[in-house]
C-alpha positions as CSV (number, residue, x, y, z in Angstrom):
1,X,-0.1,0.0,0.0
2,X,2.9,2.4,0.5
3,X,4.1,2.1,-3.0
4,X,0.6,3.0,-4.1
5,X,0.9,6.1,-2.2
6,X,4.2,7.0,-4.0
7,X,2.4,7.3,-7.2
8,X,0.5,10.4,-5.7
9,X,1.9,13.8,-6.8
10,X,4.5,15.1,-4.0
11,X,5.4,11.6,-2.7
12,X,7.7,10.5,-5.6
13,X,10.6,9.9,-3.0
14,X,8.9,7.0,-1.8
15,X,9.3,4.9,-5.0
16,X,12.6,3.4,-4.0
17,X,11.4,2.2,-0.7
18,X,11.6,-1.4,0.1
19,X,9.8,-3.9,2.2
20,X,11.9,-4.8,5.3
21,X,11.3,-7.7,7.7
22,X,11.6,-6.5,11.1
23,X,11.4,-9.8,12.8
24,X,9.6,-10.9,16.1
25,X,9.6,-9.3,19.3
26,X,8.1,-10.8,22.5
27,X,4.7,-9.3,21.6
28,X,4.7,-8.5,17.9
29,X,5.5,-11.3,15.3
30,X,6.0,-10.9,11.6
31,X,6.6,-7.1,11.7
32,X,7.4,-5.6,8.3
33,X,7.6,-1.9,7.2
34,X,8.0,-0.1,4.1
35,X,11.5,1.8,4.6
36,X,14.0,3.4,2.5
37,X,17.1,1.5,1.3
38,X,19.4,3.1,3.9
39,X,17.1,2.1,6.7
40,X,16.7,-1.5,5.3
41,X,20.5,-1.8,5.4
42,X,20.8,-0.7,8.9
43,X,20.1,-3.5,11.4
44,X,20.1,-1.4,14.5
45,X,17.4,1.0,12.9
46,X,15.2,-2.1,12.0
47,X,15.7,-3.4,15.5
48,X,14.5,-0.2,17.0
49,X,11.4,0.0,14.6
50,X,10.7,-3.6,15.9
51,X,11.0,-2.7,19.4
52,X,8.8,0.4,19.1
53,X,6.1,-1.9,17.5
54,X,6.6,-4.4,20.1
55,X,6.3,-1.8,23.1
56,X,3.1,-0.7,21.3
57,X,1.7,-4.2,21.2
58,X,2.7,-4.9,24.7
59,X,0.8,-1.7,25.8
60,X,-2.3,-2.7,23.7
61,X,-2.4,-6.0,25.3
62,X,-2.1,-4.7,28.8
63,X,-4.8,-2.2,27.9
64,X,-7.2,-5.0,26.6
65,X,-6.6,-7.0,29.9
66,X,-7.3,-3.8,32.0
67,X,-10.6,-3.2,30.0
68,X,-11.7,-6.8,30.4
69,X,-10.9,-6.8,34.1
70,X,-13.2,-3.7,34.4
71,X,-15.8,-5.3,32.3
72,X,-15.8,-8.4,34.5
73,X,-15.9,-6.2,37.8
74,X,-19.0,-4.5,36.5
75,X,-20.8,-7.8,35.4
76,X,-20.5,-7.3,31.7
77,X,-20.3,-10.2,29.4
78,X,-16.4,-10.4,28.3
79,X,-17.0,-13.3,25.5
80,X,-15.1,-12.1,22.5
81,X,-17.0,-14.6,20.0
82,X,-17.9,-11.6,17.6
83,X,-14.3,-10.1,17.5
């Protein structure tokens, strides 16, 4: 999708971007991103991107547990069959 955006006027600088595998973290798996070639060639920058995604996923899961706990304490149904 990021490459499609490169075809829009003013975003031509994105046409050389590549898909980079960021790898797996503790909470995020199979992370990928569209990045400039110089970022794709820098393992430290890719690791930092993966770590940021992993931190966001960790926080999201923590927030979900908190909301489910509040729902249970309030007597709400916490079945997620329709999710």
